C-alpha positions in Angstrom: 35.2 -15.2 -14.1 32.4 -16.6 -11.9 29.6 -14.0 -11.6 26.3 -14.1 -9.7 23.3 -11.7 -10.1 23.7 -8.3 -8.5 22.4 -8.2 -4.9 23.1 -11.9 -4.4 24.5 -13.3 -1.1 28.0 -14.3 -2.1 30.8 -15.5 0.1 34.4 -16.4 -0.7 35.6 -19.8 0.5 38.6 -19.5 2.7 41.8 -21.6 2.7 40.2 -24.1 5.1 37.2 -24.6 2.9 34.9 -22.5 5.1 32.7 -19.4 4.9 31.4 -17.0 7.5 27.7 -16.3 7.3 25.4 -14.5 9.8 27.9 -14.7 12.6 28.8 -18.4 12.2 31.4 -20.4 10.3 30.3 -23.2 7.9 32.5 -25.9 6.2 31.9 -25.9 2.4 34.8 -27.6 0.6 38.6 -27.1 0.4 38.2 -27.8 -3.3 36.4 -24.4 -3.6 39.2 -22.4 -1.8 39.3 -18.8 -3.0 36.1 -19.2 -5.1 32.8 -17.4 -4.6 29.7 -19.3 -3.7 26.1 -18.2 -3.7 23.6 -18.5 -0.8 19.9 -18.4 -1.4 17.1 -18.8 1.0 15.4 -22.1 0.6 11.8 -21.7 -0.6 9.2 -22.4 2.1 11.9 -23.5 4.7 12.5 -20.8 7.3 16.2 -20.6 8.4 17.5 -22.8 5.5 19.8 -21.5 2.8 20.8 -23.4 -0.3 24.5 -23.1 -1.2 25.6 -23.1 -4.9 28.8 -23.0 -6.8 27.9 -21.5 -10.2 24.6 -23.3 -10.9 25.5 -26.5 -9.0 23.9 -27.0 -5.6 26.5 -28.2 -3.1 24.8 -28.1 0.3 22.2 -26.5 2.7 22.8 -24.4 5.7 20.4 -24.6 8.6 20.5 -21.4 10.6 18.3 -23.0 13.3 21.0 -25.6 14.0 23.1 -24.4 16.9 26.2 -26.2 15.6 27.8 -24.1 12.9 30.7 -26.1 11.6 29.6 -29.4 10.1 
């Protein structure tokens, strides 16, 4: 099983390859459907979150961007 540290921001990727985070929907990858991903604040970058699958970085989410599905 895929496990992340207790207290981590974890979301499950839906059947369309998306997650909901802070009131928005973000495209992640259909290849990760049904799997948990980890979100971590990007160091020294306000409003940015790094997205990981296990230990592999897969993208960044910019909360300051007004377009949520990309």
